[in-house]
FIBADREN-106005 format. One record per residue: residue number from 1; residue in three letters; x, z, y of N, C-alpha, C in turn. Coordinates in pm, 1 decimal. Layout:
FIBADREN-106005
NUM; ALA; X; Z; Y; X; Z; Y; X; Z; Y .
...
END
This chain:
FIBADREN-106005
1; MET; -3276.4; 2243.9; -1780.0; -3146.8; 2205.4; -1729.7; -3061.4; 2160.4; -1847.6 .
2; SER; -3005.9; 2040.0; -1835.8; -2921.8; 1984.5; -1941.1; -2779.0; 2035.9; -1927.9 .
3; LYS; -2709.5; 2035.9; -2041.3; -2569.3; 2075.0; -2042.9; -2488.7; 1964.3; -2107.9 .
4; TYR; -2370.9; 1938.4; -2052.8; -2288.9; 1827.2; -2098.0; -2145.6; 1872.0; -2123.6 .
5; ARG; -2077.0; 1798.9; -2207.1; -1934.5; 1819.0; -2233.1; -1853.3; 1731.4; -2138.3 .
6; LEU; -1724.1; 1756.7; -2129.7; -1636.1; 1685.0; -2038.2; -1640.2; 1534.2; -2062.1 .
7; SER; -1632.7; 1491.5; -2185.7; -1631.4; 1347.8; -2215.2; -1762.5; 1280.8; -2174.4 .
8; GLN; -1873.4; 1351.5; -2188.5; -2001.7; 1295.9; -2148.4; -2008.6; 1278.2; -1996.9 .
9; VAL; -1961.3; 1379.4; -1925.1; -1963.6; 1373.3; -1778.6; -1871.6; 1262.1; -1729.3 .
10; ALA; -1754.1; 1250.2; -1789.3; -1660.6; 1145.2; -1749.6; -1725.1; 1008.0; -1764.6 .
11; ARG; -1793.5; 985.9; -1874.6; -1862.3; 858.8; -1897.7; -1972.4; 837.3; -1792.8 .
12; MET; -2044.6; 944.6; -1758.7; -2155.0; 934.1; -1664.1; -2107.5; 897.9; -1523.0 .
13; VAL; -1992.0; 950.2; -1482.6; -1943.7; 925.1; -1346.5; -1844.2; 811.2; -1338.5 .
14; GLY; -1802.1; 758.1; -1453.6; -1717.2; 639.9; -1454.9; -1568.6; 665.8; -1439.2 .
15; VAL; -1520.8; 777.9; -1492.5; -1376.9; 805.7; -1491.7; -1332.7; 838.6; -1633.9 .
16; ALA; -1203.4; 834.8; -1656.4; -1150.1; 872.1; -1787.2; -1158.4; 1024.2; -1803.3 .
17; PRO; -1181.2; 1071.0; -1924.6; -1188.0; 1216.2; -1946.8; -1062.8; 1289.5; -1899.1 .
18; ILE; -945.8; 1231.7; -1918.0; -822.4; 1297.7; -1874.6; -816.2; 1307.0; -1722.5 .
19; THR; -873.1; 1209.1; -1652.6; -877.1; 1212.8; -1506.2; -964.4; 1327.5; -1458.6 .
20; LEU; -1079.3; 1342.9; -1520.5; -1169.8; 1451.8; -1485.2; -1104.6; 1587.0; -1514.6 .
21; LYS; -1040.2; 1598.3; -1628.0; -972.7; 1723.6; -1663.8; -862.0; 1755.7; -1564.1 .
22; ARG; -784.9; 1654.6; -1524.8; -676.6; 1675.3; -1428.6; -731.9; 1720.5; -1293.9 .
23; CYS; -843.2; 1663.3; -1250.0; -905.0; 1705.1; -1123.8; -948.5; 1851.2; -1130.1 .
24; LEU; -999.1; 1893.3; -1243.9; -1038.7; 2033.6; -1261.3; -916.6; 2125.0; -1260.4 .
25; LEU; -812.0; 2086.2; -1332.1; -691.8; 2169.7; -1339.9; -618.6; 2178.1; -1206.3 .
26; ASP; -621.1; 2069.2; -1128.6; -554.0; 2066.2; -998.8; -635.4; 2135.2; -889.7 .
27; GLY; -760.3; 2167.0; -918.2; -845.1; 2233.3; -819.6; -914.5; 2139.2; -723.5 .
28; ARG; -906.8; 2008.8; -749.1; -976.0; 1912.7; -661.9; -1126.8; 1918.9; -683.5 .
29; ILE; -1166.7; 1961.7; -801.1; -1307.6; 1984.6; -833.5; -1317.9; 2129.6; -878.9 .
30; ASP; -1417.6; 2201.5; -827.9; -1434.6; 2341.3; -865.7; -1457.4; 2354.1; -1015.6 .
31; GLU; -1402.5; 2459.8; -1071.7; -1415.9; 2485.7; -1214.9; -1563.5; 2507.7; -1250.5 .
32; VAL; -1598.9; 2475.7; -1372.1; -1736.8; 2489.4; -1418.8; -1744.0; 2601.8; -1521.9 .
33; ALA; -1866.1; 2633.1; -1563.1; -1886.9; 2740.4; -1660.6; -1827.6; 2702.2; -1795.9 .
34; ARG; -1804.6; 2802.0; -1876.6; -1753.1; 2780.7; -2011.8; -1845.4; 2849.7; -2110.9 .
35; ASP; -1850.9; 2794.0; -2232.1; -1933.9; 2854.6; -2335.9; -1853.1; 2960.1; -2412.3 .
36; ARG; -1910.1; 3013.9; -2518.1; -1843.7; 3122.8; -2591.5; -1716.9; 3076.5; -2663.1 .
37; ASN; -1700.7; 2945.8; -2682.8; -1579.2; 2891.1; -2742.1; -1476.3; 2851.7; -2636.0 .
38; ASN; -1507.0; 2883.5; -2510.3; -1421.3; 2854.5; -2395.5; -1413.9; 2705.3; -2363.6 .
39; TRP; -1514.4; 2628.7; -2403.9; -1524.0; 2487.0; -2368.5; -1601.1; 2475.1; -2237.5 .
40; ARG; -1561.9; 2378.1; -2156.3; -1633.6; 2356.0; -2030.2; -1773.5; 2303.6; -2058.2 .
41; VAL; -1870.1; 2358.7; -1984.2; -2009.2; 2316.7; -1996.5; -2057.9; 2278.7; -1857.1 .
42; PHE; -2095.2; 2152.9; -1840.6; -2137.1; 2100.1; -1711.7; -2289.6; 2095.0; -1704.0 .
43; THR; -2343.3; 2133.1; -1588.5; -2486.9; 2124.5; -1564.4; -2515.9; 1996.7; -1485.1 .
44; ASP; -2643.5; 1969.0; -1463.6; -2681.9; 1853.0; -1382.7; -2625.0; 1864.3; -1241.4 .
45; GLU; -2623.7; 1986.0; -1185.7; -2569.0; 2006.6; -1052.1; -2418.6; 1977.5; -1048.7 .
46; ASP; -2347.7; 2018.1; -1153.5; -2204.1; 1988.7; -1162.8; -2179.6; 1838.3; -1167.1 .
47; VAL; -2261.9; 1767.7; -1243.7; -2246.5; 1622.6; -1255.9; -2266.5; 1555.8; -1119.9 .
48; GLU; -2366.9; 1597.9; -1045.5; -2391.8; 1539.6; -913.3; -2276.9; 1569.7; -817.8 .
49; ARG; -2224.9; 1691.0; -822.4; -2112.4; 1729.6; -737.1; -1989.1; 1645.2; -769.2 .
50; ILE; -1963.7; 1622.7; -897.6; -1849.2; 1541.8; -939.7; -1871.1; 1395.9; -903.2 .
51; ARG; -1992.7; 1346.7; -921.0; -2024.2; 1208.3; -884.6; -2002.1; 1187.0; -734.7 .
52; ASP; -2042.4; 1283.2; -652.7; -2020.2; 1273.2; -507.6; -1871.3; 1270.0; -476.8 .
53; TYR; -1792.9; 1354.0; -543.4; -1647.7; 1356.8; -521.5; -1585.4; 1222.8; -559.3 .
54; VAL; -1624.5; 1168.1; -671.8; -1569.0; 1040.3; -717.7; -1605.8; 929.0; -621.0 .
55; ASN; -1728.6; 928.3; -572.3; -1772.1; 823.7; -479.2; -1700.3; 831.5; -345.3 .
56; VAL; -1661.1; 951.4; -302.9; -1590.3; 968.1; -176.1; -1444.4; 927.4; -190.9 .
57; THR; -1383.2; 962.2; -303.4; -1240.2; 936.1; -320.2; -1209.4; 795.3; -366.9 .
58; ARG; -1307.8; 725.2; -421.4; -1284.3; 588.4; -469.5; -1370.1; 492.3; -389.0 .
59; PRO; -1307.5; 403.0; -311.3; -1386.7; 307.7; -234.5; -1465.4; 215.1; -327.6 .
60; PRO; -1579.6; 167.3; -283.5; -1664.4; 84.3; -369.9; -1597.7; -43.2; -418.0 .
61; GLU; -1503.9; -97.3; -340.3; -1439.3; -222.2; -380.9; -1313.2; -198.7; -462.4 .
62; ALA; -1292.0; -75.2; -506.0; -1171.4; -43.6; -583.5; -1169.2; -123.6; -713.4 .
63; THR; -1051.6; -174.0; -746.5; -1033.3; -248.2; -869.6; -923.3; -181.1; -950.2 .
64; PRO; -916.4; -205.6; -1077.3; -808.6; -146.8; -1156.4; -672.0; -184.0; -1100.0 .
65; LEU; -578.3; -93.4; -1111.8; -446.2; -109.0; -1053.2; -376.8; -237.1; -1097.9 .
66; PHE; -384.8; -269.6; -1223.7; -311.8; -384.3; -1275.8; -399.5; -507.8; -1293.0 .
67; ASP; -516.6; -508.3; -1234.5; -605.3; -624.0; -1243.8; -537.9; -743.2; -1178.8 .
68; GLY; -526.7; -851.0; -1250.7; -465.3; -970.8; -1197.9; -315.0; -976.1; -1218.6 .
69; LEU; -255.5; -867.3; -1262.1; -111.0; -863.3; -1282.5; -74.1; -875.6; -1430.4 .
70; ARG; -173.6; -890.6; -1513.0; -146.6; -899.6; -1657.7; -79.4; -1031.7; -1689.7 .
71; ARG; 14.8; -1025.3; -1776.5; 85.4; -1146.5; -1819.9; 57.5; -1170.2; -1967.1 .
72; ARG; 57.9; -1295.4; -2001.2; 40.9; -1329.4; -2142.2; 169.0; -1302.7; -2217.8 .
73; ARG; 154.9; -1250.9; -2333.8; 270.9; -1235.1; -2421.4; 290.3; -1363.7; -2498.3 .
74; ARG; 412.5; -1405.7; -2507.6; 439.5; -1530.3; -2578.2; 490.8; -1502.8; -2715.3 .
END
């Protein structure tokens, strides 16, 4: 069984690390185990659970909020 850090999991599921951390702190995603340094340690099962949550909450055609609204600076 592999173990991952928060930044690794965020990259794997396609969200920003701060977004993943906020979901954990808000209780939208169940808390995961911690190591002896009190850092979060994610297992393969945790990654799949988070990936399922992200896929349900984000529609497949979702685009970045400001996509197309960028203006050139002169």
